[in-house]
Short mmCIF file of the C-alpha atoms (twelve columns), coordinates in Angstrom:
data_MODEL
# 
_entry.id   MODEL 
# 
loop_
_atom_site.group_PDB 
_atom_site.id 
_atom_site.type_symbol 
_atom_site.label_atom_id 
_atom_site.label_alt_id 
_atom_site.label_comp_id 
_atom_site.label_asym_id 
_atom_site.label_seq_id 
_atom_site.Cartn_x 
_atom_site.Cartn_y 
_atom_site.Cartn_z 
_atom_site.pdbx_PDB_model_num 
ATOM 1  C CA . MET A 1  178.025 35.910 97.570  1 
ATOM 2  C CA . PRO A 2  179.378 38.733 95.006  1 
ATOM 3  C CA . GLY A 3  183.003 40.030 95.996  1 
ATOM 4  C CA . THR A 4  184.078 37.140 97.617  1 
ATOM 5  C CA . LEU A 5  185.817 34.070 96.958  1 
ATOM 6  C CA . GLY A 6  185.274 31.042 98.769  1 
ATOM 7  C CA . GLY A 7  187.025 27.598 98.988  1 
ATOM 8  C CA . ARG A 8  186.978 24.490 101.535 1 
ATOM 9  C CA . LEU A 9  190.423 23.698 103.248 1 
ATOM 10 C CA . GLY A 10 190.175 20.703 105.494 1 
ATOM 11 C CA . GLY A 11 186.486 20.950 106.839 1 
ATOM 12 C CA . MET A 12 187.039 25.142 106.951 1 
ATOM 13 C CA . THR A 13 185.578 27.450 104.832 1 
ATOM 14 C CA . LEU A 14 188.161 30.067 103.696 1 
ATOM 15 C CA . ARG A 15 186.446 33.450 102.528 1 
ATOM 16 C CA . THR A 16 188.578 36.356 101.515 1 
ATOM 17 C CA . THR A 17 186.787 39.519 100.391 1 
ATOM 18 C CA . GLN A 18 187.514 42.104 97.897  1 
ATOM 19 C CA . ASN A 19 186.308 44.912 100.025 1 
ATOM 20 C CA . ILE A 20 189.387 46.677 100.667 1 
ATOM 21 C CA . LEU A 21 187.609 49.944 102.226 1 
ATOM 22 C CA . PHE A 22 186.106 47.644 105.102 1 
ATOM 23 C CA . CYS A 23 189.378 46.421 106.024 1 
ATOM 24 C CA . LEU A 24 190.963 49.485 106.064 1 
ATOM 25 C CA . CYS A 25 188.346 51.434 108.183 1 
ATOM 26 C CA . ASN A 26 188.511 48.382 110.693 1 
ATOM 27 C CA . SER A 27 192.556 48.783 111.082 1 
ATOM 28 C CA . ILE A 28 191.795 52.623 111.268 1 
ATOM 29 C CA . TYR A 29 189.083 52.224 114.104 1 
ATOM 30 C CA . ASP A 30 191.618 49.739 115.845 1 
ATOM 31 C CA . VAL A 31 194.246 52.176 115.763 1 
ATOM 32 C CA . PHE A 32 192.301 55.666 116.950 1 
ATOM 33 C CA . CYS A 33 189.967 53.746 119.313 1 
ATOM 34 C CA . PRO A 34 192.253 53.812 122.490 1 
ATOM 35 C CA . VAL A 35 193.244 57.502 121.882 1 
ATOM 36 C CA . TYR A 36 189.676 59.100 121.672 1 
ATOM 37 C CA . ARG A 37 187.445 58.891 124.773 1 
ATOM 38 C CA . PRO A 38 183.567 59.403 124.874 1 
ATOM 39 C CA . CYS A 39 182.402 62.741 125.671 1 
ATOM 40 C CA . ALA A 40 179.163 64.160 126.323 1 
ATOM 41 C CA . MET A 41 177.671 67.232 124.267 1 
ATOM 42 C CA . VAL A 42 175.544 70.123 125.821 1 
ATOM 43 C CA . VAL A 43 173.495 72.579 124.239 1 
ATOM 44 C CA . PRO A 44 175.149 75.952 124.553 1 
ATOM 45 C CA . ASP A 45 173.732 78.920 126.455 1 
ATOM 46 C CA . PHE A 46 173.104 81.426 124.362 1 
ATOM 47 C CA . GLU A 47 172.029 83.717 126.904 1 
ATOM 48 C CA . LEU A 48 175.318 83.574 128.603 1 
ATOM 49 C CA . ILE A 49 177.195 83.644 125.664 1 
ATOM 50 C CA . CYS A 50 175.199 86.888 124.422 1 
ATOM 51 C CA . GLU A 51 175.519 88.566 127.635 1 
ATOM 52 C CA . ILE A 52 179.370 88.087 127.752 1 
ATOM 53 C CA . MET A 53 179.327 89.343 124.101 1 
ATOM 54 C CA . LEU A 54 177.796 92.431 124.997 1 
ATOM 55 C CA . VAL A 55 179.684 92.510 128.087 1 
ATOM 56 C CA . ALA A 56 182.896 92.826 126.258 1 
ATOM 57 C CA . GLU A 57 181.513 95.798 123.652 1 
ATOM 58 C CA . GLY A 58 180.691 97.624 126.850 1 
ATOM 59 C CA . PHE A 59 177.066 97.676 127.263 1 
ATOM 60 C CA . LEU A 60 176.013 98.226 130.795 1 
ATOM 61 C CA . ASP A 61 172.750 96.407 130.778 1 
ATOM 62 C CA . ALA A 62 174.136 93.265 129.094 1 
ATOM 63 C CA . ARG A 63 172.076 90.824 130.957 1 
ATOM 64 C CA . LEU A 64 168.808 92.330 130.107 1 
ATOM 65 C CA . LEU A 65 169.716 92.870 126.608 1 
ATOM 66 C CA . ALA A 66 171.046 89.428 126.309 1 
ATOM 67 C CA . ARG A 67 167.616 87.844 127.607 1 
ATOM 68 C CA . LYS A 68 165.873 90.129 124.845 1 
ATOM 69 C CA . PHE A 69 168.267 89.094 122.219 1 
ATOM 70 C CA . ILE A 70 167.512 85.384 123.065 1 
ATOM 71 C CA . THR A 71 163.851 86.143 123.084 1 
ATOM 72 C CA . LEU A 72 163.912 87.514 119.827 1 
ATOM 73 C CA . TYR A 73 165.984 85.068 118.198 1 
ATOM 74 C CA . SER A 74 164.021 82.011 119.669 1 
ATOM 75 C CA . LEU A 75 160.618 83.813 118.179 1 
ATOM 76 C CA . CYS A 76 162.382 84.314 114.769 1 
ATOM 77 C CA . LYS A 77 163.635 80.660 114.927 1 
ATOM 78 C CA . GLU A 78 159.886 79.399 115.658 1 
ATOM 79 C CA . LEU A 79 157.921 81.716 113.450 1 
ATOM 80 C CA . LEU A 80 159.916 82.319 110.423 1 
ATOM 81 C CA . SER A 81 159.988 79.549 107.597 1 
ATOM 82 C CA . LYS A 82 163.353 77.551 107.000 1 
ATOM 83 C CA . GLN A 83 162.845 78.376 103.142 1 
ATOM 84 C CA . VAL A 84 165.533 79.850 101.282 1 
ATOM 85 C CA . GLU A 85 164.580 82.949 99.273  1 
ATOM 86 C CA . ILE A 86 166.593 83.691 96.141  1 
ATOM 87 C CA . PHE A 87 166.255 87.078 94.946  1 
ATOM 88 C CA . SER A 88 167.577 87.829 91.262  1 
ATOM 89 C CA . VAL A 89 168.905 91.040 90.299  1 
ATOM 90 C CA . SER A 90 167.997 92.301 86.855  1 
# 
Protein backbone atom coordinates (compact mmCIF):
# COMPACT_ATOMS: atom_id res chain seq x y z
CA MET A 1 0.00 0.00 0.00
CA PRO A 2 1.59 3.32 -1.01
CA GLY A 3 2.29 5.75 1.77
CA THR A 4 2.48 3.15 4.53
CA LEU A 5 5.28 1.33 6.21
CA GLY A 6 4.46 -2.14 7.43
CA GLY A 7 6.28 -4.52 9.72
CA ARG A 8 5.72 -7.72 11.69
CA LEU A 9 5.97 -7.56 15.44
CA GLY A 10 5.40 -10.90 17.19
CA GLY A 11 2.45 -11.95 15.03
CA MET A 12 1.00 -8.41 14.94
CA THR A 13 1.14 -6.16 11.93
CA LEU A 14 2.30 -2.65 12.66
CA ARG A 15 1.24 -0.01 10.13
CA THR A 16 2.11 3.67 10.21
CA THR A 17 0.75 6.18 7.76
CA GLN A 18 2.32 9.26 6.29
CA ASN A 19 -1.08 10.91 5.83
CA ILE A 20 -0.82 13.55 8.56
CA LEU A 21 -3.98 15.35 7.39
CA PHE A 22 -6.06 12.24 8.15
CA CYS A 23 -4.71 12.14 11.70
CA LEU A 24 -5.29 15.86 12.22
CA CYS A 25 -8.87 15.68 10.90
CA ASN A 26 -9.72 12.83 13.25
CA SER A 27 -8.27 14.63 16.26
CA ILE A 28 -10.10 17.85 15.34
CA TYR A 29 -13.34 15.88 14.92
CA ASP A 30 -12.85 14.25 18.33
CA VAL A 31 -12.35 17.66 19.95
CA PHE A 32 -15.35 19.42 18.38
CA CYS A 33 -17.82 16.52 18.29
CA PRO A 34 -19.04 16.94 21.91
CA VAL A 35 -19.32 20.73 21.50
CA TYR A 36 -21.63 20.88 18.50
CA ARG A 37 -25.07 19.30 18.45
CA PRO A 38 -27.04 18.27 15.35
CA CYS A 39 -29.68 20.73 14.24
CA ALA A 40 -32.51 20.74 11.72
CA MET A 41 -32.59 23.15 8.81
CA VAL A 42 -35.83 24.54 7.41
CA VAL A 43 -36.69 26.54 4.31
CA PRO A 44 -37.25 30.20 5.22
CA ASP A 45 -40.72 31.66 4.80
CA PHE A 46 -39.93 34.32 2.20
CA GLU A 47 -43.47 35.70 2.22
CA LEU A 48 -43.31 36.42 5.95
CA ILE A 49 -39.83 37.93 5.63
CA CYS A 50 -40.99 40.15 2.77
CA GLU A 51 -44.11 41.19 4.69
CA ILE A 52 -42.06 42.19 7.74
CA MET A 53 -39.66 44.20 5.59
CA LEU A 54 -42.56 46.02 3.91
CA VAL A 55 -44.26 46.76 7.25
CA ALA A 56 -40.95 48.11 8.56
CA GLU A 57 -40.81 50.49 5.60
CA GLY A 58 -44.35 51.72 6.34
CA PHE A 59 -46.48 49.96 3.70
CA LEU A 60 -50.10 49.53 4.80
CA ASP A 61 -50.99 46.63 2.49
CA ALA A 62 -47.80 44.72 3.28
CA ARG A 63 -49.39 41.26 3.29
CA LEU A 64 -50.90 41.66 -0.18
CA LEU A 65 -47.72 43.21 -1.56
CA ALA A 66 -45.56 40.47 -0.05
CA ARG A 67 -47.72 37.79 -1.66
CA LYS A 68 -47.39 39.54 -5.03
CA PHE A 69 -43.63 39.95 -4.67
CA ILE A 70 -43.17 36.28 -3.80
CA THR A 71 -45.37 35.21 -6.73
CA LEU A 72 -43.31 37.41 -9.05
CA TYR A 73 -40.04 36.09 -7.59
CA SER A 74 -41.07 32.44 -7.91
CA LEU A 75 -42.24 32.95 -11.52
CA CYS A 76 -38.95 34.64 -12.42
CA LYS A 77 -37.02 31.84 -10.75
CA GLU A 78 -38.93 29.18 -12.71
CA LEU A 79 -39.10 30.89 -16.10
CA LEU A 80 -35.81 32.76 -16.45
CA SER A 81 -32.66 30.92 -17.41
CA LYS A 82 -29.78 30.52 -14.99
CA GLN A 83 -27.28 31.56 -17.64
CA VAL A 84 -25.14 34.52 -16.69
CA GLU A 85 -25.15 37.24 -19.31
CA ILE A 86 -21.90 39.11 -19.78
CA PHE A 87 -22.19 42.49 -21.45
CA SER A 88 -19.13 44.25 -22.74
CA VAL A 89 -18.96 48.02 -23.00
CA SER A 90 -16.96 49.23 -26.01
